[in-house]
C-alpha positions, 0 to 999 in steps of 0.5 A: 585335595591331592597331598605329594607324599614320601621320604628320602633316608639313607645309612650306612652299613658296615657289612651287608644287613638284612632290614624291614621296611614299613613305609608304605601307604596303608592298603586302606588307602591304596584306592587314594594313590594316583600313583603306587609308592614304590619303595627306590633304592640306591644301588637297586636291592631286591625286595620282598613284600608281605604282609604282617599279622595286622595286615601292614605291607612289609618290604625285606631286604639285604642292604649291602655294605655302604651307604644305601638310600631309600625314596619314594614319591606318590600323590594321593587323593584326599577328601581335605576335611579334618579328622572326624568328631563323634562324642556321643560314642559309647565305650562297651562293656569289656563282654561285648567287645569283638573278639578282634579288638581283645588283643588291644586291651592287653598290655605290649612291649611298651604300653606296660599296663600293669604299671600305669593300671591303679594311676589311670583309674585315679586319674580318670576313673570319675570321667564319664565312660566313651569319648569324654573319657579318651578326650580327657585322656589325650588332654592329661598326656597333651600337657604332661609331656614336653615334646622334643627330639632330644628327648627321644629314646627308643626304649622308653616305655609308657611308664617311663613317660609318665615319670620323665615327662618328656618324649616324642610323639611315640611317647604320647601315643605310647602313655594315651594307648596304656591308659585307654587300655587300662579303663577297658578301652581297646586302644591301638597304635598308628604311624603315618603322615601328618601334614600341616595343611590350614595350619599358620607357619611357620611349619617344623620340618615334616616327620612321620608321626604317631598316633592311637584309634580306640574302639568306641561305638562300634568302630575305630576312631582317631585320636591325637595326643601329641597335636590334641586337635583334629588335623587335615591330611593324616595319612596311614602306613601302619598299625599295631599293638604299639611300636614294636609292630610297626617300626618304619625300619628295622635293621638286623645289624648294626647301621647309622642313619645318615639322612631323613627327610620327610614330604607331606605337602598339598598340591596347590590345584 
């Protein structure tokens, strides 16, 4: 299967503004790209690329005052299968976990485990450890939060989402990650493209999305508390502890987003 991915966004800046953009397809999928997903700027702006501490590819730039456009268009090959399931995946004892998973047991900016620890054990302490426990968490989060773009708020934590019961996909991901960590299951936050391939129309306008990965049975597995169903054409951009680690765009000064479009479409044979 071949999928066209891309975006176009524009900002208005009152003054030259440093930025970090995290918009490239993740290094683990670069080999699937038929063409590089080059970041195109208008006007032309010098870019500097680097890898962050999680291995995500980032671009640094200084946006000039006025209107600035960012875009890309690329084609990626995909196996065309839904997210894999492994319902026998076990939960590891904390003392048996690999060292590099431990950071994903700890609280972080948006995943306030200290405030949800007791609630997590009340809700999920009697569930079967492993895959079934994570699925129970995703089922709860999916039903507990009402989705809506008017509900978006950049300061909302997992505990806020639990209390307010509204949010967008990042809030679903933060709450599920937090519950998993409270239950001693390493969990990390992911952002990227999710397609509507194989889903019946009508389709909502495309957007970047957030989901989670959990460490069970010796490897990381995808779960999606927002959609709560396997999807075809999930393409990772970045992963970290929570959204604070992987903002798609980060501006070091005031700016106004004036245009935002995302494309994730299957290319017919």
